[in-house]
mmCIF file of the N, C-alpha and C atoms, coordinates in Angstrom:
data_MODEL
# 
_entry.id   MODEL 
# 
loop_
_atom_site.group_PDB 
_atom_site.id 
_atom_site.type_symbol 
_atom_site.label_atom_id 
_atom_site.label_alt_id 
_atom_site.label_comp_id 
_atom_site.label_asym_id 
_atom_site.label_entity_id 
_atom_site.label_seq_id 
_atom_site.pdbx_PDB_ins_code 
_atom_site.Cartn_x 
_atom_site.Cartn_y 
_atom_site.Cartn_z 
_atom_site.occupancy 
_atom_site.B_iso_or_equiv 
_atom_site.pdbx_formal_charge 
_atom_site.auth_seq_id 
_atom_site.auth_comp_id 
_atom_site.auth_asym_id 
_atom_site.auth_atom_id 
_atom_site.pdbx_PDB_model_num 
ATOM 1   N N  . MET A 1 1  ? -95.288  150.825 -90.623  1.00 0.00 ? 1  MET A N  1 
ATOM 2   C CA . MET A 1 1  ? -96.166  151.673 -91.406  1.00 0.00 ? 1  MET A CA 1 
ATOM 3   C C  . MET A 1 1  ? -95.822  153.140 -91.118  1.00 0.00 ? 1  MET A C  1 
ATOM 4   N N  . THR A 1 2  ? -95.996  153.953 -92.134  1.00 0.00 ? 2  THR A N  1 
ATOM 5   C CA . THR A 1 2  ? -95.726  155.377 -92.018  1.00 0.00 ? 2  THR A CA 1 
ATOM 6   C C  . THR A 1 2  ? -96.719  156.123 -92.906  1.00 0.00 ? 2  THR A C  1 
ATOM 7   N N  . LYS A 1 3  ? -96.752  157.437 -92.764  1.00 0.00 ? 3  LYS A N  1 
ATOM 8   C CA . LYS A 1 3  ? -97.648  158.257 -93.592  1.00 0.00 ? 3  LYS A CA 1 
ATOM 9   C C  . LYS A 1 3  ? -96.893  158.886 -94.745  1.00 0.00 ? 3  LYS A C  1 
ATOM 10  N N  . ASP A 1 4  ? -97.515  158.857 -95.912  1.00 0.00 ? 4  ASP A N  1 
ATOM 11  C CA . ASP A 1 4  ? -97.009  159.607 -97.062  1.00 0.00 ? 4  ASP A CA 1 
ATOM 12  C C  . ASP A 1 4  ? -97.137  161.078 -96.675  1.00 0.00 ? 4  ASP A C  1 
ATOM 13  N N  . PRO A 1 5  ? -96.030  161.840 -96.658  1.00 0.00 ? 5  PRO A N  1 
ATOM 14  C CA . PRO A 1 5  ? -96.100  163.231 -96.207  1.00 0.00 ? 5  PRO A CA 1 
ATOM 15  C C  . PRO A 1 5  ? -96.878  164.160 -97.141  1.00 0.00 ? 5  PRO A C  1 
ATOM 16  N N  . VAL A 1 6  ? -97.151  163.714 -98.347  1.00 0.00 ? 6  VAL A N  1 
ATOM 17  C CA . VAL A 1 6  ? -97.868  164.564 -99.301  1.00 0.00 ? 6  VAL A CA 1 
ATOM 18  C C  . VAL A 1 6  ? -99.378  164.393 -99.169  1.00 0.00 ? 6  VAL A C  1 
ATOM 19  N N  . CYS A 1 7  ? -99.856  163.150 -99.247  1.00 0.00 ? 7  CYS A N  1 
ATOM 20  C CA . CYS A 1 7  ? -101.302 162.930 -99.248  1.00 0.00 ? 7  CYS A CA 1 
ATOM 21  C C  . CYS A 1 7  ? -101.852 162.400 -97.931  1.00 0.00 ? 7  CYS A C  1 
ATOM 22  N N  . GLY A 1 8  ? -100.949 161.949 -97.047  1.00 0.00 ? 8  GLY A N  1 
ATOM 23  C CA . GLY A 1 8  ? -101.388 161.454 -95.750  1.00 0.00 ? 8  GLY A CA 1 
ATOM 24  C C  . GLY A 1 8  ? -101.781 159.988 -95.733  1.00 0.00 ? 8  GLY A C  1 
ATOM 25  N N  . MET A 1 9  ? -101.663 159.300 -96.861  1.00 0.00 ? 9  MET A N  1 
ATOM 26  C CA . MET A 1 9  ? -102.012 157.882 -96.939  1.00 0.00 ? 9  MET A CA 1 
ATOM 27  C C  . MET A 1 9  ? -101.020 157.049 -96.130  1.00 0.00 ? 9  MET A C  1 
ATOM 28  N N  . VAL A 1 10 ? -101.511 156.013 -95.467  1.00 0.00 ? 10 VAL A N  1 
ATOM 29  C CA . VAL A 1 10 ? -100.639 155.117 -94.712  1.00 0.00 ? 10 VAL A CA 1 
ATOM 30  C C  . VAL A 1 10 ? -99.928  154.203 -95.709  1.00 0.00 ? 10 VAL A C  1 
ATOM 31  N N  . VAL A 1 11 ? -98.598  154.119 -95.561  1.00 0.00 ? 11 VAL A N  1 
ATOM 32  C CA . VAL A 1 11 ? -97.763  153.372 -96.501  1.00 0.00 ? 11 VAL A CA 1 
ATOM 33  C C  . VAL A 1 11 ? -96.897  152.378 -95.728  1.00 0.00 ? 11 VAL A C  1 
ATOM 34  N N  . ASP A 1 12 ? -96.796  151.168 -96.263  1.00 0.00 ? 12 ASP A N  1 
ATOM 35  C CA . ASP A 1 12 ? -95.895  150.160 -95.688  1.00 0.00 ? 12 ASP A CA 1 
ATOM 36  C C  . ASP A 1 12 ? -94.514  150.410 -96.284  1.00 0.00 ? 12 ASP A C  1 
ATOM 37  N N  . GLU A 1 13 ? -93.527  150.611 -95.440  1.00 0.00 ? 13 GLU A N  1 
ATOM 38  C CA . GLU A 1 13 ? -92.173  150.915 -95.911  1.00 0.00 ? 13 GLU A CA 1 
ATOM 39  C C  . GLU A 1 13 ? -91.627  149.818 -96.829  1.00 0.00 ? 13 GLU A C  1 
ATOM 40  N N  . LYS A 1 14 ? -92.028  148.582 -96.603  1.00 0.00 ? 14 LYS A N  1 
ATOM 41  C CA . LYS A 1 14 ? -91.518  147.448 -97.383  1.00 0.00 ? 14 LYS A CA 1 
ATOM 42  C C  . LYS A 1 14 ? -92.104  147.383 -98.789  1.00 0.00 ? 14 LYS A C  1 
ATOM 43  N N  . THR A 1 15 ? -93.285  147.942 -98.987  1.00 0.00 ? 15 THR A N  1 
ATOM 44  C CA . THR A 1 15 ? -93.941  147.848 -100.294 1.00 0.00 ? 15 THR A CA 1 
ATOM 45  C C  . THR A 1 15 ? -94.238  149.205 -100.925 1.00 0.00 ? 15 THR A C  1 
ATOM 46  N N  . ALA A 1 16 ? -93.687  150.266 -100.358 1.00 0.00 ? 16 ALA A N  1 
ATOM 47  C CA . ALA A 1 16 ? -93.940  151.622 -100.879 1.00 0.00 ? 16 ALA A CA 1 
ATOM 48  C C  . ALA A 1 16 ? -93.524  151.734 -102.340 1.00 0.00 ? 16 ALA A C  1 
ATOM 49  N N  . VAL A 1 17 ? -94.309  152.447 -103.112 1.00 0.00 ? 17 VAL A N  1 
ATOM 50  C CA . VAL A 1 17 ? -94.035  152.648 -104.532 1.00 0.00 ? 17 VAL A CA 1 
ATOM 51  C C  . VAL A 1 17 ? -92.757  153.457 -104.734 1.00 0.00 ? 17 VAL A C  1 
ATOM 52  N N  . ALA A 1 18 ? -92.514  154.420 -103.849 1.00 0.00 ? 18 ALA A N  1 
ATOM 53  C CA . ALA A 1 18 ? -91.347  155.293 -103.997 1.00 0.00 ? 18 ALA A CA 1 
ATOM 54  C C  . ALA A 1 18 ? -90.826  155.698 -102.625 1.00 0.00 ? 18 ALA A C  1 
ATOM 55  N N  . GLN A 1 19 ? -89.558  156.074 -102.602 1.00 0.00 ? 19 GLN A N  1 
ATOM 56  C CA . GLN A 1 19 ? -88.954  156.611 -101.390 1.00 0.00 ? 19 GLN A CA 1 
ATOM 57  C C  . GLN A 1 19 ? -87.950  157.683 -101.767 1.00 0.00 ? 19 GLN A C  1 
ATOM 58  N N  . TYR A 1 20 ? -87.677  158.555 -100.802 1.00 0.00 ? 20 TYR A N  1 
ATOM 59  C CA . TYR A 1 20 ? -86.774  159.672 -101.057 1.00 0.00 ? 20 TYR A CA 1 
ATOM 60  C C  . TYR A 1 20 ? -86.110  160.051 -99.742  1.00 0.00 ? 20 TYR A C  1 
ATOM 61  N N  . GLU A 1 21 ? -84.794  160.246 -99.783  1.00 0.00 ? 21 GLU A N  1 
ATOM 62  C CA . GLU A 1 21 ? -84.070  160.652 -98.586  1.00 0.00 ? 21 GLU A CA 1 
ATOM 63  C C  . GLU A 1 21 ? -83.899  162.165 -98.599  1.00 0.00 ? 21 GLU A C  1 
ATOM 64  N N  . TYR A 1 22 ? -84.233  162.785 -97.474  1.00 0.00 ? 22 TYR A N  1 
ATOM 65  C CA . TYR A 1 22 ? -84.119  164.230 -97.329  1.00 0.00 ? 22 TYR A CA 1 
ATOM 66  C C  . TYR A 1 22 ? -83.587  164.526 -95.934  1.00 0.00 ? 22 TYR A C  1 
ATOM 67  N N  . LYS A 1 23 ? -82.480  165.234 -95.875  1.00 0.00 ? 23 LYS A N  1 
ATOM 68  C CA . LYS A 1 23 ? -81.841  165.603 -94.606  1.00 0.00 ? 23 LYS A CA 1 
ATOM 69  C C  . LYS A 1 23 ? -81.613  164.378 -93.714  1.00 0.00 ? 23 LYS A C  1 
ATOM 70  N N  . GLY A 1 24 ? -81.188  163.282 -94.325  1.00 0.00 ? 24 GLY A N  1 
ATOM 71  C CA . GLY A 1 24 ? -80.836  162.089 -93.573  1.00 0.00 ? 24 GLY A CA 1 
ATOM 72  C C  . GLY A 1 24 ? -81.984  161.188 -93.170  1.00 0.00 ? 24 GLY A C  1 
ATOM 73  N N  . LYS A 1 25 ? -83.202  161.523 -93.553  1.00 0.00 ? 25 LYS A N  1 
ATOM 74  C CA . LYS A 1 25 ? -84.363  160.696 -93.228  1.00 0.00 ? 25 LYS A CA 1 
ATOM 75  C C  . LYS A 1 25 ? -85.004  160.210 -94.522  1.00 0.00 ? 25 LYS A C  1 
ATOM 76  N N  . VAL A 1 26 ? -85.461  158.954 -94.508  1.00 0.00 ? 26 VAL A N  1 
ATOM 77  C CA . VAL A 1 26 ? -86.117  158.390 -95.689  1.00 0.00 ? 26 VAL A CA 1 
ATOM 78  C C  . VAL A 1 26 ? -87.629  158.556 -95.544  1.00 0.00 ? 26 VAL A C  1 
ATOM 79  N N  . TYR A 1 27 ? -88.248  159.082 -96.580  1.00 0.00 ? 27 TYR A N  1 
ATOM 80  C CA . TYR A 1 27 ? -89.703  159.254 -96.639  1.00 0.00 ? 27 TYR A CA 1 
ATOM 81  C C  . TYR A 1 27 ? -90.258  158.292 -97.682  1.00 0.00 ? 27 TYR A C  1 
ATOM 82  N N  . TYR A 1 28 ? -91.434  157.759 -97.409  1.00 0.00 ? 28 TYR A N  1 
ATOM 83  C CA . TYR A 1 28 ? -92.062  156.760 -98.279  1.00 0.00 ? 28 TYR A CA 1 
ATOM 84  C C  . TYR A 1 28 ? -93.346  157.325 -98.859  1.00 0.00 ? 28 TYR A C  1 
ATOM 85  N N  . PHE A 1 29 ? -93.636  156.917 -100.103 1.00 0.00 ? 29 PHE A N  1 
ATOM 86  C CA . PHE A 1 29 ? -94.757  157.491 -100.843 1.00 0.00 ? 29 PHE A CA 1 
ATOM 87  C C  . PHE A 1 29 ? -95.637  156.422 -101.470 1.00 0.00 ? 29 PHE A C  1 
ATOM 88  N N  . CYS A 1 30 ? -96.923  156.743 -101.600 1.00 0.00 ? 30 CYS A N  1 
ATOM 89  C CA . CYS A 1 30 ? -97.883  155.812 -102.193 1.00 0.00 ? 30 CYS A CA 1 
ATOM 90  C C  . CYS A 1 30 ? -97.819  155.832 -103.715 1.00 0.00 ? 30 CYS A C  1 
ATOM 91  N N  . ALA A 1 31 ? -97.280  156.903 -104.283 1.00 0.00 ? 31 ALA A N  1 
ATOM 92  C CA . ALA A 1 31 ? -97.224  157.060 -105.740 1.00 0.00 ? 31 ALA A CA 1 
ATOM 93  C C  . ALA A 1 31 ? -96.048  157.944 -106.140 1.00 0.00 ? 31 ALA A C  1 
ATOM 94  N N  . GLN A 1 32 ? -95.604  157.782 -107.364 1.00 0.00 ? 32 GLN A N  1 
ATOM 95  C CA . GLN A 1 32 ? -94.513  158.612 -107.882 1.00 0.00 ? 32 GLN A CA 1 
ATOM 96  C C  . GLN A 1 32 ? -94.912  160.089 -107.873 1.00 0.00 ? 32 GLN A C  1 
ATOM 97  N N  . SER A 1 33 ? -96.179  160.377 -108.110 1.00 0.00 ? 33 SER A N  1 
ATOM 98  C CA . SER A 1 33 ? -96.623  161.776 -108.140 1.00 0.00 ? 33 SER A CA 1 
ATOM 99  C C  . SER A 1 33 ? -96.456  162.434 -106.769 1.00 0.00 ? 33 SER A C  1 
ATOM 100 N N  . CYS A 1 34 ? -96.674  161.679 -105.694 1.00 0.00 ? 34 CYS A N  1 
ATOM 101 C CA . CYS A 1 34 ? -96.463  162.223 -104.348 1.00 0.00 ? 34 CYS A CA 1 
ATOM 102 C C  . CYS A 1 34 ? -94.976  162.468 -104.112 1.00 0.00 ? 34 CYS A C  1 
ATOM 103 N N  . LYS A 1 35 ? -94.135  161.548 -104.550 1.00 0.00 ? 35 LYS A N  1 
ATOM 104 C CA . LYS A 1 35 ? -92.687  161.726 -104.400 1.00 0.00 ? 35 LYS A CA 1 
ATOM 105 C C  . LYS A 1 35 ? -92.228  162.969 -105.150 1.00 0.00 ? 35 LYS A C  1 
ATOM 106 N N  . MET A 1 36 ? -92.707  163.152 -106.368 1.00 0.00 ? 36 MET A N  1 
ATOM 107 C CA . MET A 1 36 ? -92.307  164.301 -107.179 1.00 0.00 ? 36 MET A CA 1 
ATOM 108 C C  . MET A 1 36 ? -92.751  165.611 -106.525 1.00 0.00 ? 36 MET A C  1 
ATOM 109 N N  . ALA A 1 37 ? -93.951  165.641 -105.972 1.00 0.00 ? 37 ALA A N  1 
ATOM 110 C CA . ALA A 1 37 ? -94.436  166.843 -105.290 1.00 0.00 ? 37 ALA A CA 1 
ATOM 111 C C  . ALA A 1 37 ? -93.558  167.150 -104.078 1.00 0.00 ? 37 ALA A C  1 
ATOM 112 N N  . PHE A 1 38 ? -93.194  166.118 -103.328 1.00 0.00 ? 38 PHE A N  1 
ATOM 113 C CA . PHE A 1 38 ? -92.342  166.293 -102.153 1.00 0.00 ? 38 PHE A CA 1 
ATOM 114 C C  . PHE A 1 38 ? -90.975  166.824 -102.545 1.00 0.00 ? 38 PHE A C  1 
ATOM 115 N N  . GLN A 1 39 ? -90.396  166.283 -103.616 1.00 0.00 ? 39 GLN A N  1 
ATOM 116 C CA . GLN A 1 39 ? -89.072  166.712 -104.066 1.00 0.00 ? 39 GLN A CA 1 
ATOM 117 C C  . GLN A 1 39 ? -89.052  168.189 -104.446 1.00 0.00 ? 39 GLN A C  1 
ATOM 118 N N  . LYS A 1 40 ? -90.149  168.695 -104.973 1.00 0.00 ? 40 LYS A N  1 
ATOM 119 C CA . LYS A 1 40 ? -90.211  170.100 -105.391 1.00 0.00 ? 40 LYS A CA 1 
ATOM 120 C C  . LYS A 1 40 ? -90.184  171.060 -104.203 1.00 0.00 ? 40 LYS A C  1 
ATOM 121 N N  . ASP A 1 41 ? -90.806  170.658 -103.078 1.00 0.00 ? 41 ASP A N  1 
ATOM 122 C CA . ASP A 1 41 ? -90.891  171.545 -101.922 1.00 0.00 ? 41 ASP A CA 1 
ATOM 123 C C  . ASP A 1 41 ? -91.047  170.737 -100.631 1.00 0.00 ? 41 ASP A C  1 
ATOM 124 N N  . PRO A 1 42 ? -89.996  170.034 -100.209 1.00 0.00 ? 42 PRO A N  1 
ATOM 125 C CA . PRO A 1 42 ? -90.098  169.173 -99.031  1.00 0.00 ? 42 PRO A CA 1 
ATOM 126 C C  . PRO A 1 42 ? -90.552  169.893 -97.768  1.00 0.00 ? 42 PRO A C  1 
ATOM 127 N N  . GLU A 1 43 ? -90.069  171.091 -97.546  1.00 0.00 ? 43 GLU A N  1 
ATOM 128 C CA . GLU A 1 43 ? -90.410  171.815 -96.313  1.00 0.00 ? 43 GLU A CA 1 
ATOM 129 C C  . GLU A 1 43 ? -91.907  172.091 -96.213  1.00 0.00 ? 43 GLU A C  1 
ATOM 130 N N  . LYS A 1 44 ? -92.563  172.328 -97.319  1.00 0.00 ? 44 LYS A N  1 
ATOM 131 C CA . LYS A 1 44 ? -94.011  172.551 -97.334  1.00 0.00 ? 44 LYS A CA 1 
ATOM 132 C C  . LYS A 1 44 ? -94.725  171.353 -96.716  1.00 0.00 ? 44 LYS A C  1 
ATOM 133 N N  . TYR A 1 45 ? -94.328  170.163 -97.123  1.00 0.00 ? 45 TYR A N  1 
ATOM 134 C CA . TYR A 1 45 ? -94.993  168.953 -96.650  1.00 0.00 ? 45 TYR A CA 1 
ATOM 135 C C  . TYR A 1 45 ? -94.556  168.571 -95.238  1.00 0.00 ? 45 TYR A C  1 
ATOM 136 N N  . LEU A 1 46 ? -93.331  168.865 -94.887  1.00 0.00 ? 46 LEU A N  1 
ATOM 137 C CA . LEU A 1 46 ? -92.862  168.552 -93.542  1.00 0.00 ? 46 LEU A CA 1 
ATOM 138 C C  . LEU A 1 46 ? -93.500  169.458 -92.497  1.00 0.00 ? 46 LEU A C  1 
ATOM 139 N N  . GLN A 1 47 ? -93.955  170.625 -92.920  1.00 0.00 ? 47 GLN A N  1 
ATOM 140 C CA . GLN A 1 47 ? -94.660  171.541 -92.016  1.00 0.00 ? 47 GLN A CA 1 
ATOM 141 C C  . GLN A 1 47 ? -96.150  171.211 -91.948  1.00 0.00 ? 47 GLN A C  1 
ATOM 142 N N  . GLY A 1 48 ? -96.576  170.177 -92.699  1.00 0.00 ? 48 GLY A N  1 
ATOM 143 C CA . GLY A 1 48 ? -97.964  169.744 -92.650  1.00 0.00 ? 48 GLY A CA 1 
ATOM 144 C C  . GLY A 1 48 ? -98.904  170.519 -93.541  1.00 0.00 ? 48 GLY A C  1 
ATOM 145 N N  . LYS A 1 49 ? -98.372  171.376 -94.399  1.00 0.00 ? 49 LYS A N  1 
ATOM 146 C CA . LYS A 1 49 ? -99.239  172.191 -95.238  1.00 0.00 ? 49 LYS A CA 1 
ATOM 147 C C  . LYS A 1 49 ? -99.838  171.424 -96.418  1.00 0.00 ? 49 LYS A C  1 
ATOM 148 N N  . GLY A 1 50 ? -99.317  170.251 -96.701  1.00 0.00 ? 50 GLY A N  1 
ATOM 149 C CA . GLY A 1 50 ? -99.852  169.478 -97.821  1.00 0.00 ? 50 GLY A CA 1 
ATOM 150 C C  . GLY A 1 50 ? -100.555 168.214 -97.391  1.00 0.00 ? 50 GLY A C  1 
ATOM 151 N N  . GLU A 1 51 ? -100.373 167.799 -96.144  1.00 0.00 ? 51 GLU A N  1 
ATOM 152 C CA . GLU A 1 51 ? -100.942 166.544 -95.689  1.00 0.00 ? 51 GLU A CA 1 
ATOM 153 C C  . GLU A 1 51 ? -102.446 166.550 -95.788  1.00 0.00 ? 51 GLU A C  1 
ATOM 154 N N  . GLY A 1 52 ? -102.981 165.447 -96.239  1.00 0.00 ? 52 GLY A N  1 
ATOM 155 C CA . GLY A 1 52 ? -104.422 165.327 -96.414  1.00 0.00 ? 52 GLY A CA 1 
ATOM 156 C C  . GLY A 1 52 ? -104.853 165.692 -97.817  1.00 0.00 ? 52 GLY A C  1 
ATOM 157 N N  . MET A 1 53 ? -103.955 166.270 -98.576  1.00 0.00 ? 53 MET A N  1 
ATOM 158 C CA . MET A 1 53 ? -104.249 166.625 -99.960  1.00 0.00 ? 53 MET A CA 1 
ATOM 159 C C  . MET A 1 53 ? -104.356 165.346 -100.784 1.00 0.00 ? 53 MET A C  1 
ATOM 160 N N  . ARG A 1 54 ? -105.329 165.216 -101.586 1.00 0.00 ? 54 ARG A N  1 
ATOM 161 C CA . ARG A 1 54 ? -105.493 164.064 -102.456 1.00 0.00 ? 54 ARG A CA 1 
ATOM 162 C C  . ARG A 1 54 ? -105.061 164.452 -103.850 1.00 0.00 ? 54 ARG A C  1 
ATOM 163 N N  . MET A 1 55 ? -104.177 163.633 -104.403 1.00 0.00 ? 55 MET A N  1 
ATOM 164 C CA . MET A 1 55 ? -103.652 163.905 -105.748 1.00 0.00 ? 55 MET A CA 1 
ATOM 165 C C  . MET A 1 55 ? -104.719 163.576 -106.783 1.00 0.00 ? 55 MET A C  1 
ATOM 166 N N  . GLN A 1 56 ? -104.892 164.427 -107.729 1.00 0.00 ? 56 GLN A N  1 
ATOM 167 C CA . GLN A 1 56 ? -105.823 164.208 -108.833 1.00 0.00 ? 56 GLN A CA 1 
ATOM 168 C C  . GLN A 1 56 ? -105.091 163.529 -109.974 1.00 0.00 ? 56 GLN A C  1 
ATOM 169 N N  . MET A 1 57 ? -105.655 162.459 -110.484 1.00 0.00 ? 57 MET A N  1 
ATOM 170 C CA . MET A 1 57 ? -105.016 161.728 -111.582 1.00 0.00 ? 57 MET A CA 1 
ATOM 171 C C  . MET A 1 57 ? -105.665 162.109 -112.894 1.00 0.00 ? 57 MET A C  1 
# 
């Protein structure tokens, strides 16, 4: 299990909706919208500035 770096949701790597490799590490996401947000500004989320944010649908 790992945390979605965008929203902070716990994600199972085996069943994650999306994944993205950045700087040699694979990140897992609960939704495509979280993956897209991460792709736009990965450093923002890796510094913890986006964690805990809930995506509005």
